[in-house]
C-alpha positions in Angstrom: 13.9 11.5 5.4 10.1 10.9 5.4 8.9 7.3 5.0 6.0 6.3 2.7 4.3 3.0 3.0 3.2 1.8 -0.5 0.0 -0.1 0.2 -2.4 -1.7 -2.2 -3.7 -5.1 -3.3 -1.4 -8.0 -3.5 -3.3 -11.3 -3.3 -5.5 -10.6 -6.3 -3.4 -8.1 -8.0 -1.4 -8.5 -11.2 2.1 -9.5 -10.3 1.3 -9.2 -6.6 1.5 -5.4 -7.0 5.3 -5.4 -7.2 5.7 -3.5 -10.5 3.8 -0.4 -9.5 5.5 -0.4 -6.1 9.0 -0.5 -7.8 7.9 2.3 -10.2 6.5 4.5 -7.4 9.5 3.9 -5.2 11.9 4.9 -7.9 10.1 8.1 -8.6 9.5 9.0 -4.9 13.1 8.3 -3.9 14.1 11.0 -6.4 12.1 13.4 -4.3 13.8 12.3 -1.1 11.3 9.8 0.3 12.1 6.4 1.6 9.5 3.8 0.4 8.4 0.6 2.2 7.6 -2.1 -0.3 5.8 -4.9 1.7 6.4 -7.5 -1.0 10.1 -7.5 -0.1 9.6 -8.1 3.6 6.8 -10.7 3.1 9.2 -12.7 0.9 11.2 -13.5 4.0 8.1 -14.7 5.8 7.2 -16.9 2.8 10.6 -18.5 2.8 10.4 -19.2 6.5 7.2 -21.1 6.1 7.8 -22.6 2.6 4.7 -20.6 1.6 3.4 -20.8 -2.0 0.3 -19.8 -4.0 -1.1 -23.3 -3.2 -0.7 -23.1 0.6 -4.3 -21.8 0.9 -5.7 -24.9 -0.8 -3.2 -27.4 0.8 -2.8 -26.3 4.4 -5.4 -23.7 5.5 -4.0 -23.5 9.1 -0.5 -22.7 7.8 -1.9 -20.2 5.4 -3.8 -18.3 8.1 -0.6 -18.4 10.3 1.4 -16.8 7.5 -1.2 -14.2 6.7 -1.4 -13.2 10.3 2.3 -12.5 10.2 1.7 -10.4 7.0 -1.0 -8.5 8.9 1.2 -7.7 11.9 4.1 -6.7 9.6 1.9 -4.5 7.4 0.2 -2.7 10.2 3.6 -2.1 11.8 4.6 -0.5 8.5 1.6 1.7 8.6 2.2 2.7 12.2 5.9 3.6 11.5 5.4 5.4 8.2 4.9 9.1 7.8 2.5 8.7 4.9 0.6 6.1 2.9 0.2 6.0 -0.8 -2.2 3.4 -2.2 -2.5 2.3 -5.8 -5.9 0.7 -6.3 -7.5 -0.3 -9.6 -10.6 -2.0 -8.3 -9.0 -5.2 -7.0 -10.6 -7.1 -4.1 -8.4 -6.5 -1.1 -9.5 -6.6 2.6 -5.9 -5.9 3.7 -5.6 -2.7 1.7 -8.8 -1.3 3.1 -7.7 -2.2 6.6 -4.3 -0.6 6.2 -5.7 2.6 4.9 -8.4 2.7 7.6 -5.6 2.2 10.2 -3.6 5.0 8.7 -6.6 7.2 8.8 -7.2 6.3 12.4 -3.6 7.3 13.2 -4.1 10.6 11.4 -1.5 9.7 8.7 -1.9 11.4 5.4 -3.2 8.8 2.9 -3.1 9.3 -0.8 -5.0 7.3 -3.4 -3.8 6.8 -7.0 -6.4 5.3 -9.2 -7.6 5.5 -12.8 -11.1 4.5 -11.6 -13.9 6.9 -11.2 -14.0 7.9 -7.5 -17.7 7.0 -7.6 -16.5 3.3 -8.0 -14.3 3.4 -4.9 -16.1 2.0 -1.8 -17.3 4.9 0.4 -15.6 3.9 3.6 -12.3 3.4 1.8 -12.6 6.6 -0.2 -13.3 8.6 3.0 -10.0 7.6 4.5 -7.9 9.4 1.8 -6.5 12.8 2.2 -6.3 13.4 -1.5 -6.9 11.3 -4.7 -4.9 11.3 -7.9 -5.5 9.8 -11.3 -1.9 8.7 -12.0 1.6 8.5 -10.5 2.6 11.5 -12.7 -0.3 13.6 -11.2 0.9 12.6 -7.6 4.5 13.5 -8.5 3.5 16.8 -9.9 1.5 17.6 -6.7 4.5 16.7 -4.5 6.9 18.8 -6.6 4.6 21.8 -6.5 4.4 21.5 -2.7 8.2 21.4 -2.4 8.1 17.6 -2.0 6.9 17.9 1.6 3.9 16.0 3.0 1.3 16.3 4.5 -0.6 18.2 1.9 -4.3 18.8 1.6 
């Protein structure tokens, strides 16, 4: 079974990006893929540190310590995944750009799903993607047409 890391903005995303990850995971699992949802694993780290949305304002050192654990975890997910799928709607996200860049560096197929014009996607970020899609449905159609096997170009 191939593993897909679902990367994308969290800190400044609506609902920390969990809804789209759940939706994508549900659909991709029907095609036989295992999806990694970083939100789930990061919850364990948050509990360990009693981390909340206010930690950044209340204890910056603790905040940085927790974020460094997130970084290590997420980059490990990238390293151990077969593919990356990123959902990006223009949110600010240094982590997402780094994850996709790392996936690109490791020669992992990286797929972007965005309703934004590709001309609005930062160039360095855009260049890391193997293929771009306007919606989850377009991505699913692509995967089905290729017998649900990645990598595809």
